[in-house]
C-alpha positions in Angstrom: 126.4 107.0 83.2 122.7 106.3 83.8 121.3 105.1 87.1 117.8 103.5 87.3 115.9 103.0 90.5 112.6 101.0 90.5 109.9 101.2 93.1 106.3 100.2 93.5 106.6 96.4 93.8 104.8 94.4 96.5 102.3 91.7 97.3 98.9 91.8 95.7 96.0 89.4 95.2 95.1 88.1 91.8 92.9 90.6 90.0 94.6 93.5 91.7 96.7 96.4 90.4 100.2 97.8 91.0 102.1 100.7 89.5 105.8 100.4 89.1 108.0 103.5 88.7 111.5 103.9 87.5 113.4 107.1 88.0 116.4 107.7 85.9 119.4 109.9 86.6 122.9 110.6 85.5 125.6 113.2 85.1 125.3 113.5 81.3 121.9 112.2 80.6 119.0 113.2 78.5 116.1 111.0 79.5 113.9 112.0 76.5 116.1 110.4 73.9 116.1 107.0 75.6 113.9 104.0 74.9 112.7 102.8 78.2 111.5 99.3 79.0 110.4 96.9 81.6 111.5 93.3 81.8 110.8 90.6 84.3 112.3 87.4 85.5 110.4 84.7 87.4 112.2 82.0 89.5 113.7 79.4 87.3 112.9 81.3 84.1 114.7 83.5 81.7 114.3 87.3 81.8 111.6 88.4 79.4 110.4 91.6 77.8 107.3 93.1 79.3 106.9 96.5 77.6 109.0 99.3 76.0 108.3 102.9 75.1 110.4 104.8 72.6 111.5 108.5 72.8 108.5 109.3 70.6 106.1 107.4 72.8 105.7 104.3 70.7 104.9 101.4 72.9 105.4 97.6 72.5 104.0 94.9 74.8 104.5 91.2 75.2 101.4 89.2 74.3 101.1 87.9 77.9 100.5 91.5 79.3 98.8 93.2 76.3 95.5 94.7 77.4 96.4 94.5 81.1 99.6 96.5 81.4 100.3 100.1 80.3 103.8 101.7 80.0 104.1 105.4 80.1 106.8 108.0 80.6 107.1 111.5 82.0 110.1 113.2 80.5 109.9 116.1 82.9 110.3 113.7 85.9 112.8 111.4 84.1 110.4 108.6 85.1 108.9 105.6 83.3 105.8 103.8 84.7 104.2 100.4 84.4 100.6 100.3 85.3 99.7 96.6 85.9 96.0 95.7 86.1 94.2 92.4 86.4 97.3 90.8 87.8 97.7 87.0 87.7 99.9 84.7 89.8 102.0 84.1 86.7 102.9 87.8 86.7 105.0 87.1 89.8 108.6 88.1 89.1 111.3 90.6 89.7 110.6 93.5 87.4 113.6 95.4 85.9 113.7 98.8 84.3 116.0 99.5 81.3 117.2 102.5 79.4 118.8 102.3 76.0 119.7 104.7 73.2 119.6 103.6 69.5 122.5 101.2 69.1 123.6 101.6 72.7 124.1 99.1 75.5 121.0 98.9 77.8 121.3 100.0 81.4 119.5 97.9 84.0 117.9 98.8 87.4 118.3 96.7 90.5 114.7 95.3 90.1 111.6 95.3 92.2 109.7 92.2 93.4 106.1 91.7 92.4 104.2 88.8 94.0 100.6 88.0 93.0 98.8 85.6 95.3 96.0 83.4 94.1 
């Protein structure tokens, strides 16, 4: 079983920055083999992909955040990060961390709220 705990959300003005963190843990768990990801869900909208990073460090971003957000991972700390720069009001959402092995079912964190004021 994998547990994911996100942190780092909050209220920020447009143009500002935040860094989200997600710490993973589990009884039988090897963080380095997991693809880690960030998703978000805004009020009244479907949950959408923000970014993913594979076990080999390959990254993927949604077009809406490309060039502004950076996903990274620290396998020694079992942590994945999402650095968010040049934030816009439309980035306001609950951000969720995920962990998934190839062909496995993703595990979700509880989410952290990000609010960007105009």
